[in-house]
C-alpha positions as CSV (number, residue, x, y, z in Angstrom):
1,X,65.6,41.1,-5.8
2,X,62.4,39.9,-4.1
3,X,61.2,38.1,-7.2
4,X,64.4,36.0,-7.3
5,X,64.1,35.3,-3.6
6,X,60.5,34.1,-4.0
7,X,61.6,31.8,-6.9
8,X,64.4,30.3,-4.8
9,X,62.0,29.7,-1.9
10,X,59.6,27.9,-4.3
11,X,62.5,25.7,-5.5
12,X,63.4,24.9,-2.0
13,X,59.8,23.9,-1.2
14,X,59.8,21.6,-4.2
15,X,63.2,20.1,-3.1
16,X,61.9,19.4,0.4
17,X,58.7,17.8,-0.9
18,X,60.6,15.5,-3.3
19,X,62.9,14.0,-0.5
20,X,60.9,10.7,-0.4
21,X,61.1,10.2,-4.1
22,X,63.8,8.2,-6.0
23,X,65.4,11.4,-7.4
24,X,68.3,13.7,-6.8
25,X,67.3,17.3,-6.7
26,X,69.6,20.2,-7.2
27,X,68.9,23.9,-7.2
28,X,70.9,26.0,-9.7
29,X,71.0,29.3,-8.0
30,X,70.4,32.6,-9.7
31,X,73.5,34.7,-10.5
32,X,71.4,37.8,-10.0
33,X,70.6,38.1,-13.7
34,X,69.1,34.7,-14.4
35,X,66.3,32.7,-12.7
36,X,67.2,29.9,-10.4
37,X,66.4,26.5,-11.8
38,X,65.7,23.1,-10.3
39,X,67.1,19.9,-11.8
40,X,65.4,16.7,-10.9
41,X,67.5,13.7,-11.8
42,X,65.7,10.4,-11.9
43,X,67.4,7.3,-10.5
44,X,67.2,4.8,-13.3
45,X,67.8,1.9,-10.9
46,X,64.6,2.8,-9.0
47,X,62.4,4.3,-11.7
48,X,60.4,2.3,-14.1
49,X,60.1,5.2,-16.5
50,X,62.6,7.5,-18.2
51,X,62.6,11.3,-17.7
52,X,61.0,11.7,-21.1
53,X,58.1,9.4,-20.1
54,X,57.6,11.2,-16.8
55,X,57.7,14.6,-18.6
56,X,55.1,13.3,-21.1
57,X,52.9,12.1,-18.2
58,X,53.2,15.4,-16.4
59,X,52.3,17.3,-19.6
60,X,49.2,15.1,-20.3
61,X,48.0,14.9,-16.7
62,X,45.6,17.1,-14.7
63,X,46.7,19.7,-14.1
64,X,49.1,19.8,-17.0
65,X,52.7,20.5,-15.9
66,X,55.3,21.8,-18.4
67,X,58.9,20.8,-17.6
68,X,62.1,22.0,-19.3
69,X,63.2,19.6,-22.0
70,X,66.9,20.5,-22.3
71,X,68.2,17.8,-20.0
72,X,65.7,14.9,-20.7
73,X,68.4,12.8,-22.4
74,X,70.5,13.0,-19.3
75,X,67.6,11.8,-17.2
76,X,66.7,15.2,-15.8
77,X,63.5,17.2,-15.5
78,X,64.1,21.0,-15.2
79,X,61.8,23.3,-13.3
80,X,61.8,27.0,-14.1
81,X,60.0,28.8,-11.3
82,X,59.2,31.9,-13.3
83,X,55.4,31.5,-13.2
84,X,55.1,29.7,-9.9
85,X,53.0,31.1,-7.0
86,X,51.8,29.3,-3.9
87,X,48.9,27.5,-5.6
88,X,50.9,26.5,-8.7
89,X,53.8,25.3,-6.5
90,X,51.5,23.1,-4.6
91,X,50.0,21.7,-7.8
92,X,53.4,21.0,-9.2
93,X,54.5,19.2,-6.1
94,X,51.4,17.1,-6.2
95,X,51.9,16.1,-9.8
96,X,55.6,15.4,-9.4
97,X,55.1,13.2,-6.4
98,X,52.3,11.3,-8.2
99,X,54.6,10.6,-11.2
100,X,57.9,10.0,-9.3
101,X,56.7,7.2,-7.1
């Protein structure tokens, strides 16, 4: 499905952009029925903030970025690419890089 391929491409673009950041990034692929997801695991030895604090900063920043909350306790931010397009992906990358340095 083209939509799933576009979402996977957006996830890959985000993964590539976050390489310099102190995080581990994993794409959870689509099984053909669900959307691919991106898990961003913060390295607590290199980060001064928790995933919850980064999530809050993303939500309250400009532009506001909404992350999945299901893995925050495990130190992970979750990206669902459902509503991403080229412009939104670029904005998301900019906000993530700003908050993850």
